[in-house]
N, C-alpha and C positions, 0 to 999 in steps of 0.2 A: 969633391966627394960624389955627389949625386949622379954627376956627369959620368964620373968614369964606373959607378956602378949601373947606371942605365945605359950604358956605351957596351959594358960586358956581358946583360942582359940580352940584350937584341944579339951580341956577337954566338953565345949560346943555343939560344932562338933558332939563329941561323946553321948552324951547322947541328942542330938536332934535327932541324924540318932537310937539314939535305939526309942525313943519315934513316931519318922514316921513310922518306920516297927513294934509298936504295932498298931497303928491307922491300915496298915495299914492291917495288920492281924485281927482284927477286924473287918473291914470294909468286909473281903472275907467272914468270917465267916457270918454276916451280910447278904449278897447277899447271899448264902449258903441257908440261914435261910429261906427268902425273896421268894426264887423260889421254897423251896421246898414248904413255905407255898400255894404260888400259883399255883402248881400244882395239891395242895392236895382240892385246891378251884373248880378247873376248871374240875378235876376228878368228882368230888361231884356232880357238876353241871350237868356236861354230866349223868353221871349215876342217877339222879333224873328225868331230862326229858326225858330217856330211859324208866325207872320207869314210869312217866307218859304219855309215847307214848304206851308201852305198853296195859295197864290199860285201859285207851283208848278204844286202838284198841279190848281187849276185852270187853270192855262195851259194844260196839258197835256192836261187834259179839253176845253178848248176845242180845242184843235190837233186832239186826234182827232176831235171831233165835227166842225170842217169840212172834214177828211180826210175823213171817212166818206160828210158832203153832197156832197164834187166828186168820187168815187167813183159818187154812185151818180147821180149827174147825168149822169155822163157816158156812165154804164152806159146808163141811160134815154135820151138822146140818140142813143147809136147804136143803135140798138136800133128807134127808129122810126124 
């Protein structure tokens, strides 16, 4: 009877250790995928911020250029 009990205990330990290993592997895989997704979102956000800053800078340069051109043309017209 004792031997039967010990055999059942060993079998349960084997099953649960295999189950724990599977769960651990699943968690590690999930962690890697979540880290990868987070890095992708971060990089996309940085890229969007860079693009927006670039376009804002270009818009302000164009505005400044057009503003200076319009001032110059009105000055030229008034002196002529």
